[in-house]
Wavefront OBJ file of the C-alpha trace (Angstrom):
o trace
v 0.000 0.000 0.000
v 1.572 3.333 -1.004
v 1.474 6.469 1.082
v -1.066 8.155 -1.140
v -3.461 5.303 -0.627
v -2.956 5.383 3.157
v -3.781 9.037 3.356
v -6.802 8.587 1.176
v -8.058 5.564 3.059
v -7.591 7.265 6.413
v -9.843 10.060 5.363
v -12.415 7.788 3.905
v -12.443 5.134 6.644
v -11.884 7.115 9.834
v -12.917 10.567 8.711
v -10.316 12.115 11.091
v -6.556 11.794 10.976
v -6.247 11.195 14.727
v -8.384 8.057 14.447
v -5.879 6.470 12.121
v -2.912 7.420 14.358
v -4.563 5.842 17.344
v -5.487 2.793 15.297
v -1.875 2.298 14.198
v -0.602 2.599 17.790
v -3.160 0.144 19.070
v -2.227 -2.255 16.291
v 1.412 -2.038 17.413
v 1.011 -2.112 21.198
v -2.258 -3.802 22.102
v -2.614 -7.517 22.700
v -4.488 -8.551 19.573
v -3.876 -12.158 20.201
v -6.369 -11.935 23.050
v -8.707 -9.479 21.279
v -12.022 -11.067 20.302
v -12.909 -8.477 17.698
v -10.019 -8.927 15.246
v -12.248 -10.462 12.597
v -14.345 -7.326 12.554
v -11.473 -5.411 10.950
v -10.716 -7.645 8.073
v -7.408 -9.460 7.624
v -5.402 -7.407 10.063
v -3.030 -10.247 11.062
v -1.602 -12.617 8.479
v 0.034 -15.982 8.835
v 3.739 -16.342 9.436
v 5.790 -15.488 6.394
v 2.980 -13.745 4.455
v 4.013 -10.515 2.737
v 0.573 -9.257 1.669
v -0.012 -5.517 2.401
v -2.272 -4.410 5.278
v -5.755 -4.166 3.815
v -8.322 -2.454 6.053
v -11.893 -3.633 5.316
v -10.649 -5.242 2.102
v -10.666 -1.861 0.287
v -9.114 -2.284 -3.169
v -5.500 -1.285 -3.349
v -5.983 0.245 -6.788
v -6.854 3.919 -6.175
v -8.542 4.099 -9.561
v -11.200 1.772 -8.291
v -12.164 4.137 -5.418
v -14.399 6.085 -7.725
v -16.536 2.984 -8.128
v -17.558 3.174 -4.437
v -20.669 5.257 -4.203
v -20.675 5.778 -0.452
v -21.638 9.016 1.118
v -18.939 10.711 3.149
v -21.019 10.987 6.345
v -21.888 7.317 6.292
v -18.213 6.483 5.807
v -17.168 8.604 8.768
v -19.873 7.072 10.950
v -18.830 3.572 9.959
v -15.167 4.421 10.592
v -15.962 5.745 14.068
v -17.905 2.574 14.824
v -14.992 0.352 13.848
v -12.543 2.458 15.928
v -14.764 2.282 19.009
v -15.160 -1.448 18.556
v -11.382 -1.876 18.462
v -10.804 0.571 21.364
v -13.298 -0.970 23.737
v -12.903 -4.651 22.878
v -9.196 -4.807 23.660
v -8.266 -6.809 26.751
v -5.593 -4.254 27.616
v -6.285 -1.068 29.581
v -6.193 1.910 27.146
v -6.056 5.550 28.289
v -5.875 8.749 26.218
v -4.381 11.694 28.162
v -3.603 15.261 27.282
v -0.078 16.584 27.643
v -0.792 17.515 31.280
v -1.562 13.820 32.010
v -5.312 14.382 32.418
v -7.397 11.432 31.220
v -9.437 12.229 28.100
v -10.827 8.783 27.484
v -10.419 5.151 28.634
v -11.693 1.847 27.299
v -14.125 -0.588 28.832
v -11.328 -2.990 29.910
v -9.808 -0.192 32.033
v -13.156 0.581 33.636
v -13.844 -3.081 34.405
v -10.345 -3.800 35.770
v -10.159 -0.728 38.019
v -13.829 -0.587 39.036
v -14.327 3.051 37.983
v -16.793 4.299 35.389
v -15.539 6.499 32.560
v -17.192 9.637 33.994
v -15.322 9.175 37.316
v -11.946 8.974 35.620
v -12.122 11.540 32.788
v -10.355 14.704 33.904
v -8.287 12.909 36.592
v -4.697 11.743 36.399
v -3.386 8.189 36.322
v -0.949 9.272 39.018
v -3.939 9.411 41.378
v -4.569 5.684 41.130
v -0.891 4.669 41.065
v 0.413 2.691 44.054
v 2.438 5.034 46.289
v 5.614 2.924 45.923
v 5.571 3.531 42.126
v 4.816 7.282 42.057
v 8.527 8.332 41.878
v 8.989 5.888 39.007
v 5.887 7.267 37.232
v 7.245 10.797 37.505
v 10.592 9.695 36.118
v 8.982 7.879 33.177
v 6.847 10.953 32.354
v 10.044 12.926 31.811
v 11.398 10.161 29.599
v 8.134 10.178 27.590
v 8.317 13.892 26.872
v 11.953 13.509 25.922
v 11.779 10.377 23.724
v 8.092 10.426 22.697
v 7.890 6.874 24.131
v 8.271 5.083 27.438
v 7.712 1.542 28.718
v 7.814 0.385 32.337
v 6.025 -1.608 35.025
v 3.833 -0.051 37.679
v 0.748 -0.854 39.763
v -2.676 0.752 39.894
v -5.036 0.722 42.870
v -8.634 -0.117 41.962
v -11.738 1.448 43.397
v -12.068 -1.281 46.053
v -8.399 -1.316 46.988
v -7.315 -4.153 44.716
v -3.748 -3.722 43.454
v -3.311 -4.353 39.720
v 0.293 -4.739 38.474
v 0.564 -3.537 34.842
v 3.094 -3.166 32.054
v 2.628 0.294 30.459
v 3.553 1.527 26.963
v 3.206 5.307 26.494
v 3.344 7.138 23.160
v 2.739 10.714 22.128
v 0.178 10.771 19.282
v -1.881 13.298 17.327
v -5.341 13.472 18.802
v -7.934 15.919 17.388
v -5.197 17.995 15.802
v -3.321 18.164 19.129
v -0.621 16.107 20.810
v -1.913 13.555 23.290
v -0.596 10.584 25.217
v -1.816 7.083 24.444
v -1.183 4.688 27.381
v -1.749 0.988 26.889
v -1.457 -0.940 30.206
v -1.407 -4.712 30.159
v -2.590 -6.486 33.340
v 0.395 -8.627 34.399
v -1.117 -10.016 37.611
v -0.885 -13.575 36.359
v 2.618 -13.057 35.024
v 3.732 -11.560 38.346
v 2.242 -14.506 40.199
v 4.051 -16.913 37.908
v 7.269 -14.937 38.287
v 6.818 -14.941 42.083
v 6.291 -18.701 42.080
v 9.331 -19.104 39.869
v 11.415 -16.966 42.205
v 10.133 -18.881 45.220
v 10.853 -22.166 43.503
v 14.292 -20.951 42.494
v 14.979 -19.824 46.078
v 13.895 -23.189 47.420
v 16.072 -24.958 44.890
v 18.998 -22.674 45.657
v 18.531 -23.160 49.411
v 18.515 -26.920 49.059
v 21.302 -26.790 46.497
v 23.580 -24.786 48.773
v 22.618 -26.329 52.121
v 22.538 -30.075 51.564
v 25.316 -32.022 53.232
v 26.581 -33.310 49.901
v 28.658 -31.643 47.218
v 26.697 -30.992 43.998
v 28.284 -30.414 40.596
v 26.533 -29.646 37.283
v 28.729 -30.439 34.261
v 28.371 -30.414 30.513
v 29.108 -33.542 28.510
v 32.763 -32.494 28.278
v 32.883 -32.573 32.129
v 33.319 -28.798 32.461
v 31.798 -27.461 35.677
v 28.747 -25.287 35.018
v 27.468 -24.948 38.583
v 28.647 -26.009 42.054
v 27.093 -25.585 45.471
v 28.563 -23.938 48.552
v 29.238 -27.268 50.286
v 31.583 -28.276 47.470
v 33.397 -24.927 47.692
v 33.725 -25.170 51.478
v 34.963 -28.761 51.551
v 37.412 -28.375 48.704
v 38.673 -24.994 49.906
v 37.969 -22.985 46.721
v 35.762 -20.024 45.923
v 32.932 -20.681 43.491
v 34.690 -18.765 40.722
v 37.902 -20.743 41.241
v 36.128 -24.091 41.339
v 34.212 -23.434 38.103
v 37.539 -23.019 36.298
v 38.795 -26.450 37.385
v 38.298 -29.913 35.909
v 37.297 -33.137 37.712
v 40.873 -34.406 37.568
v 41.971 -31.285 39.485
v 39.885 -32.247 42.548
v 40.508 -36.016 42.547
v 43.609 -37.799 43.786
v 46.045 -39.393 41.372
v 44.757 -42.847 42.298
v 41.255 -42.063 41.047
v 41.643 -39.400 38.326
v 42.616 -42.026 35.665
v 39.186 -43.633 36.245
v 37.249 -40.522 35.158
v 37.050 -41.595 31.500
v 35.781 -45.071 32.358
v 33.199 -43.529 34.693
v 32.070 -41.245 31.881
v 31.666 -44.230 29.572
v 29.506 -46.031 32.125
v 27.377 -42.934 32.768
v 26.841 -42.379 29.039
v 25.805 -45.987 28.561
v 23.521 -46.398 31.589
v 22.542 -42.715 32.181
v 23.448 -43.246 35.829
v 26.246 -44.628 37.991
v 27.518 -44.787 41.558
v 31.268 -44.784 42.133
v 33.767 -44.267 44.924
v 36.597 -41.785 44.637
v 38.856 -39.582 46.737
v 38.676 -35.796 46.623
v 41.733 -33.582 46.897
v 41.381 -30.344 48.829
v 43.208 -27.170 47.992
v 45.520 -27.653 50.995
v 46.501 -31.132 49.787
v 44.437 -33.169 52.247
v 42.102 -35.858 50.949
v 38.834 -37.492 51.925
v 36.828 -40.405 50.461
v 33.593 -39.695 48.583
v 30.760 -41.611 46.964
v 29.789 -40.151 43.565
v 26.214 -40.487 42.290
v 26.241 -39.386 38.623
v 23.166 -38.993 36.380
v 22.542 -37.549 32.912
v 19.765 -34.946 33.010
v 18.313 -32.592 30.403
v 18.178 -28.859 31.120
v 17.081 -26.253 28.584
v 17.263 -28.865 25.862
v 20.888 -29.696 26.684
v 22.249 -32.866 28.233
v 24.036 -32.276 31.500
v 25.775 -34.463 34.103
v 24.530 -34.050 37.664
v 27.070 -35.368 40.206
v 26.361 -35.623 43.929
v 29.453 -36.330 46.042
v 28.953 -37.605 49.577
v 31.742 -37.545 52.157
v 32.041 -41.161 53.368
v 34.862 -40.645 55.865
v 32.704 -41.734 58.797
v 31.384 -44.695 56.823
v 34.924 -45.791 55.961
v 35.915 -45.457 59.629
v 32.835 -47.419 60.694
v 33.610 -50.101 58.118
v 37.199 -50.254 59.366
v 35.930 -50.570 62.943
v 33.534 -53.327 61.906
v 36.327 -55.149 60.084
v 38.529 -54.795 63.160
v 35.787 -56.167 65.386
v 35.158 -59.009 62.958
v 38.835 -59.895 63.049
v 38.861 -59.676 66.842
v 35.755 -61.868 67.108
v 37.263 -64.350 64.692
v 40.473 -64.424 66.738
v 38.482 -64.975 69.936
v 36.380 -67.733 68.386
v 39.452 -69.351 66.856
v 41.081 -69.334 70.286
v 38.232 -71.308 71.850
v 38.488 -75.035 72.407
v 34.776 -75.390 71.618
v 33.757 -76.161 68.040
v 31.614 -73.233 66.815
v 29.546 -73.630 63.617
v 27.259 -70.995 62.080
v 24.567 -72.346 59.718
v 21.683 -71.002 57.626
v 18.066 -72.136 57.443
v 19.004 -74.913 55.025
v 21.508 -76.301 57.539
v 24.339 -75.236 55.286
v 27.540 -74.206 57.113
v 28.308 -70.492 56.704
v 31.286 -70.258 59.051
v 33.282 -72.443 61.444
v 36.048 -71.646 63.889
v 39.530 -73.178 63.821
v 38.752 -75.892 66.389
v 35.757 -77.051 64.325
v 37.758 -76.999 61.070
v 40.552 -79.008 62.698
v 37.974 -81.505 63.926
v 36.438 -81.691 60.441
v 39.978 -82.100 59.056
v 39.235 -79.410 56.448
v 40.260 -75.848 55.785
v 37.646 -73.184 56.510
v 37.022 -72.398 52.848
v 36.403 -76.116 52.263
v 33.880 -76.314 55.095
v 31.853 -73.218 54.216
v 28.921 -74.089 51.972
v 28.735 -77.758 52.919
v 25.773 -79.399 54.613
v 26.214 -80.457 58.234
v 25.950 -84.178 57.533
v 28.859 -83.991 55.114
v 31.441 -82.926 57.708
v 29.851 -83.093 61.164
v 29.092 -86.647 62.348
v 28.799 -85.616 66.024
v 25.670 -83.588 65.332
v 23.827 -86.418 63.627
v 21.022 -88.203 65.483
v 20.501 -91.937 65.284
v 17.779 -91.363 62.696
v 20.156 -89.352 60.492
v 18.701 -85.940 61.353
v 20.219 -83.036 63.279
v 17.796 -82.093 66.035
v 20.030 -79.264 67.258
v 20.027 -77.385 63.943
v 16.335 -78.143 63.475
v 15.621 -76.600 66.896
v 17.643 -73.514 65.887
v 15.573 -73.104 62.735
v 12.384 -73.393 64.799
v 13.684 -70.748 67.225
v 14.468 -72.938 70.263
v 17.720 -73.384 72.166
v 18.614 -76.975 72.921
v 21.414 -78.931 74.546
v 22.175 -82.630 74.196
v 25.021 -84.975 74.971
v 26.337 -87.380 72.377
v 28.701 -90.321 72.726
v 30.912 -90.831 69.688
v 31.897 -94.288 68.401
v 35.366 -93.794 69.931
v 33.783 -93.398 73.375
v 34.263 -89.673 73.712
v 31.362 -87.678 75.149
v 30.324 -84.419 73.455
v 28.146 -81.553 74.661
v 26.164 -80.092 71.745
v 24.341 -76.767 72.269
v 22.254 -74.861 69.735
v 21.400 -71.143 69.728
v 18.976 -69.652 67.129
v 19.928 -66.336 65.505
v 17.350 -63.666 64.763
v 17.440 -60.802 62.289
v 16.527 -57.147 63.003
v 12.824 -57.930 62.511
v 12.883 -60.923 64.833
v 12.809 -63.558 62.094
v 15.081 -66.597 62.364
v 18.068 -66.310 60.016
v 20.043 -69.359 61.121
v 21.783 -70.650 64.200
v 25.011 -71.370 66.037
v 26.018 -74.824 67.226
v 28.705 -75.137 69.917
v 30.286 -78.554 70.458
v 32.703 -79.441 73.261
v 34.473 -82.670 74.179
v 33.432 -83.218 77.802
v 34.860 -86.707 78.256
v 37.403 -85.642 80.883
v 34.889 -83.383 82.554
v 32.444 -86.264 82.835
v 35.128 -88.434 84.408
v 35.997 -85.632 86.827
v 32.308 -85.147 87.648
v 31.973 -88.836 88.443
v 34.992 -88.624 90.743
v 33.602 -85.501 92.400
v 30.209 -87.125 92.860
v 31.860 -90.142 94.399
v 33.943 -87.893 96.647
v 30.846 -85.871 97.595
v 29.013 -89.033 98.539
v 31.955 -89.996 100.733
v 31.998 -86.518 102.268
v 28.276 -86.714 102.984
v 28.771 -90.037 104.696
v 31.672 -88.671 106.769
v 29.707 -85.521 107.540
v 26.825 -87.563 108.835
v 29.252 -89.482 110.989
v 30.770 -86.220 112.274
v 27.318 -84.842 112.991
v 26.566 -87.986 114.930
v 29.835 -87.643 116.839
v 29.153 -83.944 117.449
v 25.666 -84.738 118.644
v 27.039 -87.386 121.011
v 29.686 -84.893 122.188
v 27.075 -82.201 122.881
v 24.908 -84.707 124.737
v 27.946 -85.862 126.699
v 28.948 -82.295 127.580
v 25.414 -81.489 128.609
v 25.146 -84.569 130.793
v 28.648 -84.044 132.134
v 27.922 -80.413 132.908
v 24.825 -81.290 134.838
v 26.591 -84.138 136.630
v 29.530 -81.878 137.577
v 27.361 -78.955 138.652
v 25.490 -81.054 141.198
v 28.501 -81.862 143.473
v 30.117 -78.529 142.589
v 27.136 -76.695 143.968
v 27.703 -78.460 147.282
v 31.379 -77.534 147.257
v 30.600 -73.870 146.569
v 27.778 -73.845 149.092
v 29.849 -75.315 151.944
v 32.825 -73.084 151.138
v 30.509 -70.070 151.404
v 29.254 -71.389 154.778
v 32.806 -71.822 155.995
v 33.779 -68.391 154.770
v 30.797 -66.810 156.530
v 31.838 -68.594 159.839
v 28.418 -70.206 160.022
v 30.078 -73.556 160.834
v 32.472 -72.080 163.358
v 35.550 -69.938 163.637
v 38.491 -70.494 161.234
v 42.105 -69.628 161.714
v 43.998 -67.716 159.039
v 45.294 -70.818 157.280
v 41.809 -72.289 157.188
v 40.367 -69.016 155.846
v 42.904 -68.917 153.011
v 42.222 -72.546 152.200
v 38.473 -71.879 152.205
v 38.888 -68.874 149.883
v 40.999 -70.980 147.529
v 38.344 -73.685 147.463
v 35.606 -71.122 146.695
v 37.606 -69.310 144.007
v 38.554 -72.468 142.108
v 35.098 -73.975 142.524
v 33.580 -70.766 141.106
v 36.100 -70.869 138.235
v 35.140 -74.464 137.530
v 31.445 -73.526 137.603
v 32.054 -70.723 135.078
v 33.891 -73.149 132.833
v 31.083 -75.680 133.053
v 28.503 -72.953 132.263
v 30.519 -71.940 129.200
v 30.726 -75.508 127.930
v 26.996 -75.966 128.479
v 26.288 -72.696 126.599
v 28.387 -73.897 123.656
v 26.574 -77.209 123.555
v 23.219 -75.399 123.571
v 24.342 -73.050 120.772
v 25.626 -75.903 118.602
v 22.488 -77.972 119.133
v 20.206 -74.983 118.512
v 18.455 -75.503 121.842
v 19.414 -72.206 123.459
v 16.504 -70.030 124.536
v 16.267 -66.425 125.753
v 13.684 -65.004 128.108
v 13.558 -61.288 127.270
v 12.228 -58.660 129.675
v 12.569 -54.921 130.197
v 15.614 -54.188 132.329
v 18.083 -51.414 133.064
v 21.779 -51.851 132.350
v 23.002 -50.293 135.613
v 21.803 -53.221 137.742
v 23.518 -55.757 135.450
v 26.747 -53.766 135.592
v 26.634 -53.738 139.403
v 25.964 -57.471 139.596
v 28.785 -58.223 137.150
v 31.144 -56.019 139.195
v 30.118 -57.881 142.352
v 31.070 -61.204 140.757
v 34.567 -59.954 139.867
v 35.099 -57.937 143.046
v 37.589 -60.417 144.536
v 39.621 -60.411 141.290
v 39.671 -56.610 141.334
v 40.863 -56.648 144.961
v 43.560 -59.243 144.228
v 45.130 -56.938 141.575
v 44.251 -53.643 143.339
v 42.366 -52.445 140.242
v 40.027 -49.462 140.563
v 36.830 -49.112 138.540
v 35.596 -45.802 137.136
v 31.901 -46.222 136.341
v 30.028 -43.552 134.370
v 26.386 -44.319 133.588
v 24.205 -41.687 131.941
v 21.063 -40.627 133.870
v 18.768 -40.531 130.805
v 19.090 -44.201 129.866
v 15.835 -46.053 129.186
v 15.199 -49.784 129.301
v 16.543 -52.499 127.075
v 14.640 -55.652 126.138
v 17.020 -58.420 127.202
v 17.575 -61.487 129.339
v 19.272 -60.257 132.559
v 21.305 -63.438 133.129
v 22.760 -63.324 129.594
v 23.594 -59.620 129.897
v 25.352 -60.341 133.218
v 27.245 -63.164 131.471
v 28.236 -60.737 128.700
v 29.500 -58.085 131.134
v 31.226 -60.651 133.344
v 33.245 -62.092 130.420
v 34.257 -58.601 129.232
v 35.273 -57.501 132.768
v 37.090 -60.797 133.363
v 39.212 -60.192 130.229
v 39.838 -56.561 131.243
v 41.024 -57.642 134.710
v 43.097 -60.470 133.251
v 45.100 -58.180 130.940
v 45.342 -55.135 133.267
v 48.465 -54.382 135.274
v 48.612 -54.477 139.090
v 47.124 -51.281 140.488
v 45.566 -50.427 137.122
v 42.175 -48.944 136.252
v 39.098 -50.067 134.338
v 36.531 -47.608 132.948
v 32.878 -48.508 132.382
v 30.722 -46.095 130.351
v 27.035 -46.455 129.383
v 25.180 -43.755 127.411
v 22.623 -43.162 124.644
v 24.058 -43.467 121.144
v 22.185 -41.939 118.184
v 18.968 -41.698 120.256
v 17.898 -45.346 119.819
v 20.910 -47.349 120.970
v 22.597 -48.071 124.306
v 26.379 -48.005 124.031
v 28.582 -49.710 126.626
v 32.330 -49.146 126.599
v 34.660 -51.118 128.931
v 38.281 -49.946 128.779
v 41.403 -51.352 130.385
v 44.886 -49.847 130.303
v 46.813 -53.086 130.008
v 49.168 -54.483 127.385
v 46.817 -53.966 124.402
v 46.311 -56.151 121.328
v 48.124 -56.009 117.954
v 45.876 -54.566 115.212
v 46.333 -57.613 112.970
v 44.880 -59.857 115.686
v 41.639 -57.930 116.332
v 39.531 -59.590 113.611
v 40.067 -63.091 115.051
v 39.297 -62.364 118.709
v 35.653 -63.437 118.497
v 36.487 -66.825 116.962
v 35.815 -69.927 119.065
v 38.808 -71.175 121.112
v 40.978 -68.353 119.757
v 44.007 -67.169 121.746
v 46.399 -64.441 120.625
v 49.293 -66.828 121.198
v 50.000 -69.976 123.205
v 52.144 -68.199 125.770
v 49.210 -65.981 126.763
v 47.113 -69.051 127.412
v 49.767 -70.360 129.747
v 50.314 -66.958 131.437
v 46.712 -65.707 131.761
v 44.698 -68.907 131.484
v 41.350 -69.121 129.722
v 39.721 -71.384 127.143
v 39.167 -68.913 124.299
v 35.356 -69.129 124.478
v 34.529 -65.948 126.461
v 34.436 -63.450 123.595
v 32.748 -66.012 121.336
v 29.948 -66.283 123.921
v 29.797 -62.456 124.155
v 29.320 -62.120 120.414
v 26.511 -64.722 120.384
v 24.712 -62.990 123.249
v 24.954 -59.536 121.588
v 23.771 -60.881 118.206
v 20.820 -62.608 119.908
v 19.842 -59.162 121.262
v 20.102 -57.515 117.763
v 23.203 -55.597 118.805
v 26.811 -55.372 117.737
v 30.199 -55.738 119.426
v 33.706 -54.773 118.371
v 37.158 -54.094 119.857
v 39.588 -51.196 119.511
v 43.084 -51.439 120.954
v 46.523 -49.874 120.945
v 49.406 -52.113 121.772
v 50.987 -51.049 125.078
v 48.126 -48.612 125.905
v 45.060 -50.703 126.467
v 41.874 -52.101 124.938
v 38.228 -50.989 124.683
v 35.319 -53.332 123.987
v 32.277 -51.584 122.473
v 28.726 -52.964 122.750
v 25.588 -51.547 121.089
v 22.117 -52.688 122.212
v 18.729 -51.313 121.116
v 16.828 -49.208 123.667
v 13.153 -49.674 124.498
v 10.778 -47.036 125.941
v 11.716 -43.622 127.345
v 13.799 -42.551 130.333
v 10.660 -41.256 132.032
v 9.332 -44.858 132.096
v 11.935 -45.798 134.747
v 10.430 -45.971 138.248
v 12.021 -48.846 140.108
v 15.648 -47.850 139.526
v 17.571 -45.279 141.488
v 20.077 -42.920 139.893
v 23.688 -43.855 140.355
v 26.043 -40.924 140.781
v 28.824 -40.595 138.239
v 32.223 -41.588 139.601
l 1 2 3 4 5 6 7 8 9 10 11 12 13 14 15 16 17 18 19 20 21 22 23 24 25 26 27 28 29 30 31 32 33 34 35 36 37 38 39 40 41 42 43 44 45 46 47 48 49 50 51 52 53 54 55 56 57 58 59 60 61 62 63 64 65 66 67 68 69 70 71 72 73 74 75 76 77 78 79 80 81 82 83 84 85 86 87 88 89 90 91 92 93 94 95 96 97 98 99 100 101 102 103 104 105 106 107 108 109 110 111 112 113 114 115 116 117 118 119 120 121 122 123 124 125 126 127 128 129 130 131 132 133 134 135 136 137 138 139 140 141 142 143 144 145 146 147 148 149 150 151 152 153 154 155 156 157 158 159 160 161 162 163 164 165 166 167 168 169 170 171 172 173 174 175 176 177 178 179 180 181 182 183 184 185 186 187 188 189 190 191 192 193 194 195 196 197 198 199 200 201 202 203 204 205 206 207 208 209 210 211 212 213 214 215 216 217 218 219 220 221 222 223 224 225 226 227 228 229 230 231 232 233 234 235 236 237 238 239 240 241 242 243 244 245 246 247 248 249 250 251 252 253 254 255 256 257 258 259 260 261 262 263 264 265 266 267 268 269 270 271 272 273 274 275 276 277 278 279 280 281 282 283 284 285 286 287 288 289 290 291 292 293 294 295 296 297 298 299 300 301 302 303 304 305 306 307 308 309 310 311 312 313 314 315 316 317 318 319 320 321 322 323 324 325 326 327 328 329 330 331 332 333 334 335 336 337 338 339 340 341 342 343 344 345 346 347 348 349 350 351 352 353 354 355 356 357 358 359 360 361 362 363 364 365 366 367 368 369 370 371 372 373 374 375 376 377 378 379 380 381 382 383 384 385 386 387 388 389 390 391 392 393 394 395 396 397 398 399 400 401 402 403 404 405 406 407 408 409 410 411 412 413 414 415 416 417 418 419 420 421 422 423 424 425 426 427 428 429 430 431 432 433 434 435 436 437 438 439 440 441 442 443 444 445 446 447 448 449 450 451 452 453 454 455 456 457 458 459 460 461 462 463 464 465 466 467 468 469 470 471 472 473 474 475 476 477 478 479 480 481 482 483 484 485 486 487 488 489 490 491 492 493 494 495 496 497 498 499 500 501 502 503 504 505 506 507 508 509 510 511 512 513 514 515 516 517 518 519 520 521 522 523 524 525 526 527 528 529 530 531 532 533 534 535 536 537 538 539 540 541 542 543 544 545 546 547 548 549 550 551 552 553 554 555 556 557 558 559 560 561 562 563 564 565 566 567 568 569 570 571 572 573 574 575 576 577 578 579 580 581 582 583 584 585 586 587 588 589 590 591 592 593 594 595 596 597 598 599 600 601 602 603 604 605 606 607 608 609 610 611 612 613 614 615 616 617 618 619 620 621 622 623 624 625 626 627 628 629 630 631 632 633 634 635 636 637 638 639 640 641 642 643 644 645 646 647 648 649 650 651 652 653 654 655 656 657 658 659 660 661 662 663 664 665 666 667 668 669 670 671 672 673 674 675 676 677 678 679 680 681 682 683 684 685 686 687 688 689 690 691 692 693 694 695 696 697 698 699 700 701 702 703 704 705 706
């Protein structure tokens, strides 16, 4: 179409020159692909590659033929205006016509619908009034560019009548409108595009976050193995910046032992599109670490790429080394056992055997593994040809049997089922041991035990006879002894007449030795009662002070003979104890007798009784004699124990006194122990449980402290 025809057609079709200018701008800038009224304007858009001239309304291109059209000018102008309005208002884009002061002169229906304003509300206002505040400086800047270059394009956002924000892409042009310059603004709603772009950015950020924060190194390479992209983990582990790493090749970051394998890896990846390999990465500082490479061929932007994920397997290698070490250690331990250890599967096929088992089978381990039990293991076979031990393992039961081999040897065969992580049976272990010698030893031990039982019964019978004899003897001796003691007391009290000095000394000697004999007989009787289990206690509430006084009365002559003084300190707030008075007197007498025995002439004995930890009565009897070596203290309460034989000869005694004391204290739920310093003296400590309160005492008087 030549220029003369364009001018002519613009006058005929549109009637006004400005209509054609606007039409051309709309044709260039508006989105006609989405415009539903294109067909109303003839063949505006042609197919790709067509070179036919633009033909509005199919008007003939030959100007000579225009005379043939007999159309009135007014009708033509009216029709032209109709077609312009149809194009203006049917566009999906927002179209505004503004004067040079940016006042809106007109706007299309799409603008009214999108923004929610009617045309009357907007005409005379400025687009700046509905522009989002954040974009106003940009709008002002683009206005200056428009006046300078007659064109501007940018992105902004309008605020609709109801507050909705509409992002738009604006194209501004200065055009001729009604014989004056005006601004044509075509704004395309890009809400959907912005949403898609936002999703793309969010997706890209997620990808980048994962890409840079996974624990593995990630490399993107072309098919020539050049690095196209690497993540931050790879840069950090290898010690390079991203820019430095992208300039390197795979052989630059792998050790010399693995870099020659790169080509073969590439061949495998190309063939299978995927591959997993092990390698060793080389850091910038020269240190190395093992990695597992997972390589895949992917397609990005129509290009084939190699995605490589490298995982640091240092810990896995160390764990594998530890497992191997433990396996070796376990194998060494099992090989050092004399038992035959066999590991089998569910088919009773041998999976492993220790050295003792292999030696018994007379095969090497590699020859044994894989064989069935009945091929190499005759001991495990039942008489019916089956192996009940392995069968029990498979069924999940432990079992133990004894087998006698044809050569007479006796074997212990034990089975232990093995379970997998889920609890299912995976096989079992059979442990075999030659117990022939042990069986012989057990028979000897059983025979010896039977003999010991027989001898023990005999000894019990002898002991029983001895206890009966001692009991009878004690009673038989005490009967005449009581007469001896009784008459000696009568003689001593002058009841039977006056005695001279020689007779008095003889009488005292008779009484003292008779009393000593009585004490000895009582001790022997007590021992016989303890051994026979016939001893009985008659407990009652009592106070310790009376028992102390009675015990002191019994040893008064011994105290006088050695000129020993007694310092007695008994606390006033003592309550009762639940005890048998005679046994407590026996306890105190034996302790005092020992204290007197080992005290020096003219020495001193201290007796203390006080409340210990609120609920216990503590009695301490101290002498200042020769003392006892510390290594001898633990044995003092043993029956018939003497520190040494010379002491027995020098001080006398049978070694049963402290043994009796310990039995009496234990029968009263108390405790007794000894502290001593050699050359300084000895203290015997007794603890007995208290009963009741001090205020419960009524029949006892208070003894003053000495």
